[in-house]
C-alpha positions in Angstrom: 5.9 -18.0 29.2 8.4 -16.4 26.9 9.1 -12.7 27.6 9.0 -10.1 24.9 12.2 -8.2 24.1 12.2 -4.5 25.3 12.1 -3.4 21.6 9.0 -5.5 21.0 7.3 -4.4 24.2 7.9 -0.7 23.3 6.6 -1.1 19.8 3.5 -3.1 20.9 2.7 -0.5 23.6 2.9 2.3 21.1 0.8 0.6 18.5 -1.9 -0.6 20.9 -2.0 2.8 22.6 -2.8 4.6 19.3 -5.3 1.9 18.3 -7.0 2.3 21.6 -7.2 6.0 21.1 -9.1 5.3 17.9 -11.5 2.9 19.7 -10.0 -0.2 18.1 -9.4 -3.4 20.1 -5.0 2.6 -0.3 -5.6 6.7 0.6 -2.9 8.7 2.3 -4.2 12.2 1.5 -6.3 13.2 4.4 -7.7 16.7 5.1 -6.2 16.9 8.6 -2.8 17.3 7.0 -4.1 20.2 5.0 -5.7 21.8 8.0 -2.5 21.4 10.0 -0.2 23.0 7.3 -2.7 25.6 6.2 -2.3 24.5 2.6 -4.7 22.8 0.2 -4.3 19.0 -0.4 -3.1 19.7 -4.0 0.1 21.2 -2.5 1.3 17.7 -1.6 -0.9 15.4 -3.7 -1.3 15.2 -7.5 -4.8 15.6 -8.7 -6.3 17.1 -5.5 -5.6 14.1 -3.3 -4.5 10.5 -3.4 -1.2 8.7 -2.9 0.7 10.4 -5.7 3.0 12.8 -3.9 4.6 16.1 -5.0 8.1 16.9 -3.7 6.4 18.9 -0.9 4.4 15.8 0.0 7.6 13.6 0.0 9.3 16.0 2.4 6.3 16.3 4.7 6.2 12.5 5.1 10.0 12.3 5.7 9.7 15.1 8.2 7.3 13.0 10.3 4.0 14.5 9.4 4.7 17.4 11.8 5.0 20.5 9.6 2.4 23.1 10.5 1.3 26.7 10.0 2.0 27.4 13.7 -1.6 27.8 14.6 -2.9 26.0 17.6 -6.1 24.0 18.0 -5.6 21.7 15.0 -7.2 18.2 15.7 -5.5 15.4 13.7 -8.7 13.6 12.8 -10.1 12.8 9.4 -12.6 10.4 7.8 -13.0 8.8 4.4 -15.7 6.9 2.5 -15.4 4.9 -0.8 -18.4 3.6 -2.6 -18.4 1.7 -5.9 -20.1 -0.3 -8.7 -18.3 -3.3 -10.3 -19.0 -5.2 -13.5 -16.9 -8.0 -14.9 -17.0 -9.0 -18.6 -18.3 -12.4 -17.6 -20.1 -13.3 -14.4 -18.0 -15.1 -11.8 -18.7 -18.7 -10.9 -19.5 -17.8 -7.3 -20.4 -14.5 -5.7 -17.2 -12.6 -4.7 -18.4 -12.1 -1.1 -21.4 -13.0 1.0 -24.5 -11.0 0.2 -23.3 -10.1 -3.4 -24.2 -11.3 -6.9 -21.9 -13.0 -9.3 -21.8 -9.7 -11.3 -23.0 -6.1 -11.3 -22.4 -5.2 -7.6 -22.8 -1.9 -5.8 -21.1 -1.5 -2.5 -19.8 0.7 0.3 -16.2 -0.4 0.0 -14.9 1.2 3.1 -15.4 3.8 5.8 -12.2 4.9 7.6 -11.3 7.1 10.5 -7.7 8.5 10.7 -5.4 10.0 13.3 -3.2 11.8 10.9 -0.8 14.6 11.7 1.3 16.2 14.4 1.0 14.6 17.9 4.0 16.4 19.4 6.9 18.6 18.3 8.8 15.7 16.6 6.2 13.0 16.6 3.5 12.4 13.9 1.1 9.7 12.9 -0.8 8.2 10.0 -3.1 5.6 11.6 -6.2 4.3 9.9 -9.1 2.2 11.3 -11.4 0.9 8.5 -14.9 -0.6 8.3 -14.8 -3.0 5.4 -18.2 -2.8 3.8 -17.6 -6.0 1.7 -16.6 -8.2 4.6 -18.7 -6.3 7.2 -15.8 -6.0 9.7 -13.7 -3.3 11.3 -9.9 -3.5 11.7 -6.8 -1.5 12.3 -5.7 -0.6 8.8 -2.4 1.2 7.8 -0.3 2.5 10.7 2.8 4.7 10.5 4.1 6.4 13.6 7.1 8.6 13.2 9.7 10.5 15.1 11.8 12.9 13.0 14.7 15.1 14.0 16.1 17.8 11.7 19.8 18.6 12.0 22.7 19.2 9.7 25.9 17.4 8.6 28.9 19.2 7.0 26.6 22.2 6.4 23.9 20.2 4.6 20.4 19.4 5.9 19.9 16.0 7.5 16.7 14.4 8.8 16.9 11.4 11.0 13.8 9.5 11.8 12.2 6.4 13.2 9.0 4.7 11.8 6.9 2.1 13.7 4.5 0.6 11.2 2.4 -2.5 10.3 3.0 -3.1 6.6 6.3 -3.1 4.7 6.5 -0.1 2.4 3.6 1.8 4.0 6.2 4.1 5.4 8.0 4.7 2.1 8.0 8.4 1.2 8.1 8.0 -2.6 4.9 6.1 -2.9 6.0 4.0 -5.9 6.6 0.8 -3.9 3.8 -1.7 -3.3 1.4 -0.2 -0.7 0.8 3.1 -2.5 1.3 2.2 -6.1 -1.3 2.5 -8.9 -4.2 1.6 -8.9 -4.7 3.7 -5.7 -8.2 2.3 -5.3 -9.5 -0.9 -6.9 -12.5 -3.3 -6.9 -12.9 -5.8 -4.1 -15.7 -7.5 -6.0 -14.0 -7.9 -9.4 -10.4 -8.4 -10.6 -7.7 -5.8 -10.0 -4.3 -7.4 -10.4 -2.4 -10.7 -10.3 -3.5 -13.5 -7.9 0.2 -14.2 -7.0 2.3 -11.6 -5.2 5.7 -11.2 -3.6 6.0 -11.1 0.1 6.9 -7.4 0.2 3.8 -6.7 -1.9 1.1 -7.4 0.7 2.2 -10.7 2.1 2.4 -9.4 5.6 -0.1 -6.6 5.4 -1.4 -5.4 8.9 -0.2 -8.7 10.5 3.3 -7.5 11.5 4.9 -4.8 13.6 8.1 -3.2 12.5 10.5 -0.5 13.3 12.9 1.2 10.9 15.4 4.0 11.2 15.9 6.3 8.2 18.0 9.3 7.1 17.5 11.9 4.4 20.7 13.9 3.6 21.1 17.0 1.5 17.4 16.8 0.4 18.7 14.1 -2.0 19.8 10.9 -0.4 17.4 8.6 1.4 18.3 5.4 3.3 16.3 3.2 5.6 16.8 -0.1 7.5 14.4 -2.0 9.7 12.9 -5.2 10.8 9.5 -6.9 11.5 7.9 -9.4 13.7 4.5 -11.0 13.1 1.8 -10.3 15.6 0.5 -13.2 17.6 -2.8 -14.7 16.5 -4.4 -13.1 19.6 -3.2 -9.6 18.6 -4.3 -10.2 15.0 -7.8 -11.0 16.2 -7.8 -8.0 18.6 -6.8 -5.6 15.8 -9.6 -7.0 13.6 -7.4 -9.0 11.1 -8.7 -12.4 12.2 -6.5 -15.5 12.7 -7.5 -17.5 9.6 -5.0 -15.8 7.3 -2.1 -15.7 9.8 1.1 -15.8 7.6 3.0 -17.6 10.3 6.1 -16.6 12.4 8.8 -14.4 11.0 12.4 -15.3 11.8 14.6 -13.0 13.9 16.7 -12.1 10.8 13.9 -10.3 9.0 15.3 -7.2 7.3 13.7 -4.4 5.3 15.9 -1.9 3.5 15.5 1.1 1.2 17.9 3.4 -0.8 16.9 6.3 -3.1 18.2 9.3 -4.8 15.7 12.3 -4.9 15.8 15.6 -6.8 13.3 18.3 -5.9 12.7 18.7 -9.6 10.4 15.7 -8.9 12.7 12.8 -9.9 13.7 9.8 -7.9 15.2 6.4 -8.5 15.8 3.8 -5.8 16.2 0.2 -4.6 14.3 -1.6 -1.8 14.1 -5.1 -0.5 13.1 -7.6 2.2 14.7 -10.8 3.5 12.6 -13.0 5.6 12.1 -16.6 6.8 8.5 -17.4 7.5 7.3 -20.5 9.5 3.7 -21.0 8.6 2.8 -23.3 11.5 4.8 -21.2 14.1 6.2 -24.4 15.7 9.8 -24.3 16.8 12.1 -26.4 14.6 9.5 -26.8 11.8 10.4 -26.0 8.2 10.2 -22.4 7.0 9.9 -20.6 3.6 12.6 -18.1 2.9 12.0 -15.0 0.7 14.5 -12.6 -0.8 12.8 -9.7 -2.4 14.7 -7.0 -4.3 12.9 -4.1 -6.1 13.8 -1.1 -8.1 11.5 1.9 -8.7 11.5 5.4 -10.1 9.4 8.4 -10.8 9.5 11.6 -12.8 7.0 14.4 -12.5 6.6 17.4 -14.7 4.9 20.0 -12.6 5.2 23.2 -14.6 2.8 25.8 -13.2 0.6 23.1 -11.8 -1.9 23.6 -14.6 -0.7 20.6 -16.4 1.0 17.7 -14.4 2.5 14.6 -15.9 3.8 11.7 -13.8 5.7 8.6 -14.9 6.2 5.8 -12.4 7.7 2.3 -12.6 8.7 -0.5 -10.4 10.1 -4.1 -10.7 10.4 -6.7 -7.9 12.2 -10.0 -8.1 11.6 -12.6 -5.4 13.7 -15.7 -4.8 11.8 -18.4 -2.8 13.1 -21.3 -0.9 9.9 -23.4 -0.2 10.9 -25.8 2.5 7.6 -25.5 4.5 5.4 -25.5 1.4 7.3 -28.6 0.1 7.0 -30.4 3.4 3.3 -29.7 3.5 2.6 -30.8 0.0 1.8 -27.2 -1.1 4.5 -27.0 -3.7 6.3 -29.3 -6.2 9.7 -27.5 -6.4 12.0 -26.5 -3.5 12.9 -23.2 -5.1 11.4 -20.7 -7.5 11.2 -17.1 -8.6 8.4 -14.5 -8.9 8.7 -11.2 -10.7 6.4 -8.2 -10.7 6.5 -5.2 -13.0 4.4 -2.1 -13.0 4.5 1.0 -15.3 2.0 3.9 -15.4 1.7 7.4 -16.7 -0.8 10.0 -15.6 -1.9 13.4 -16.7 -3.8 15.9 -14.6 -5.3 19.2 -15.8 -5.8 22.0 -13.2 -5.7 19.3 -10.4 -9.2 18.4 -11.5 -9.3 16.2 -14.5 -7.1 13.2 -14.6 -6.3 10.2 -16.8 -3.9 7.3 -15.8 -2.8 4.4 -18.0 -0.8 1.5 -16.5 0.7 -1.9 -17.4 1.2 -4.7 -15.0 3.0 -8.0 -15.4 3.7 -10.9 -13.0 5.8 -13.8 -14.1 7.5 -16.7 -12.4 8.6 -20.3 -12.4 5.8 -22.8 -13.0 4.7 -24.9 -10.1 1.3 -26.7 -10.6 0.6 -27.4 -6.9 1.6 -23.9 -5.7 -0.2 -21.9 -8.4 -2.8 -24.3 -9.7 -4.7 -23.4 -12.9 -4.3 -24.9 -16.3 -0.7 -23.8 -16.8 0.5 -24.1 -13.2 2.1 -20.7 -13.7 1.6 -17.3 -11.9 2.0 -15.4 -15.3 -0.6 -12.6 -15.3 -0.5 -9.6 -17.6 -2.8 -6.7 -18.2 -3.5 -2.9 -18.4 -5.5 -0.4 -16.4 -7.0 2.9 -17.6 -8.6 5.3 -15.2 -10.4 8.6 -15.7 -11.2 10.7 -12.7 -12.7 14.1 -11.8 -11.9 15.8 -8.6 -14.2 18.8 -8.2 -13.3 19.4 -4.5 -9.8 19.1 -3.1 -8.2 22.4 -4.1 -7.6 25.8 -2.4 -10.6 27.4 -4.1 -12.9 24.3 -3.7 -16.2 24.5 -1.8 -15.6 24.0 1.9 -11.8 23.5 1.5 -10.0 21.8 3.0 -12.8 19.9 4.7 -14.6 18.6 1.6 -12.8 16.5 -0.9 -14.3 14.3 -3.6 -13.0 12.2 -6.5 -15.3 10.4 -9.0 -13.6 7.8 -11.2 -14.0 5.2 -13.8 -11.4 2.4 -14.0 -11.1 -0.4 -16.5 -8.8 -3.4 -16.0 -8.1 -5.7 -19.0 -6.2 -9.0 -18.9 -4.3 -10.6 -21.7 -3.1 -13.4 -19.5 -4.3 -14.7 -16.1 -2.7 -17.3 -13.9 -0.6 -18.8 -16.6 -2.9 -18.7 -19.7 -4.9 -16.5 -22.0 -7.7 -19.0 -22.5 -9.2 -21.7 -20.3 -6.8 -20.7 -17.5 -8.8 -22.5 -14.8 -9.4 -25.7 -16.8 -13.2 -24.9 -16.7 -13.4 -22.7 -19.8 -12.8 -19.3 -18.2 -10.5 -16.9 -20.3 -8.3 -14.1 -19.0 -10.4 -11.5 -20.8 -13.5 -12.8 -18.9 -12.0 -11.1 -15.9 -11.9 -7.6 -17.5 -13.4 -5.3 -14.8 -15.2 -2.0 -14.9 -15.0 -0.1 -11.6 -17.0 3.1 -11.0 -16.1 4.8 -7.7 -16.8 7.8 -5.5 -14.1 8.6 -3.0 -14.5 11.3 -0.4 -12.4 12.5 2.5 -13.3 15.1 5.2 
């Protein structure tokens, strides 16, 4: 039996230990952070709560989730519920999940429990266990365990940290890279984006374990470097992921990296990327697919007096694929290819209560009929998203603050192109606009 390296044994022990504490075998704002710091959620999150971070929220995450008001007795536990109603322009050919109709579906999307906050002087956590109301299953969701040490270098502040996590970019502090990007919640029973995605955008979600070291210098310069290993099929089952969607075995040269420049005036610009070889059948010596992902992202926030807040975010990812395993298995026609993803969105919030966000998304790539299917054999998908939301609870003067938090929202996703075509994209008469989706949701955290 092959022995695990000391690095992997340590990471697995830490991850399984926290999952065990939770009872285990998209939503970063949790009230336990607010209770720990003595501040309302709006201090760190735009619009009351949600993944859009203010400069204070970015620093809190980099600092390891450990900042507090110095008061003892804070328990780092929180919960979350999301319920929704979904309607597509045209009914789907088959129900999107067991127990649901081809259209007009109400659901309890998810119920989550969090360990989120300070565990020790320099150790913090954001660990989520989720009951998926659509699939009727429970699993270890996002996990980010951190050690952070504040020091100085040449008279300027320096934070050095380590993150152990289970999803590339879940640890990213700027929340414009894939895991935390807009839309922050979306329909699981309709259509909410492109069917094809880069590896760094969800291709390894919750099925890997990684460790990365990072530094934040002079409150401006951020750098991070890490690596990942895929969990065994046994561990995927034990953490609730199931083995049927196992991505395969990552090569030892897997690398994740991040560089960013940040200004406390709420501006950042950066680069990130991932290099990985993935062997789908896990067999030694078998062909592997190789992915090289490079992304750029940026954000600007106008905070003013916090009565009016405007946020502009954008990202672009380019992936180069070498498809040896897919080609060998008859799953692709071409040995190489490229995939590109672009997102741009702008939001406005009034008094941290009323919000509107408009976004554009576009995925393009080299055609490959076997890999992508559809009438055009292309991954090209384009569309726009508009969301209106009301957050009555989630501010300092809200009822039962910071325990009670509620957001009600209406989201509309419209497609001009889907899987390579605007009309008859599946060869059976379905048009891109038939996938246009209304998503009404209620999102509460406590």
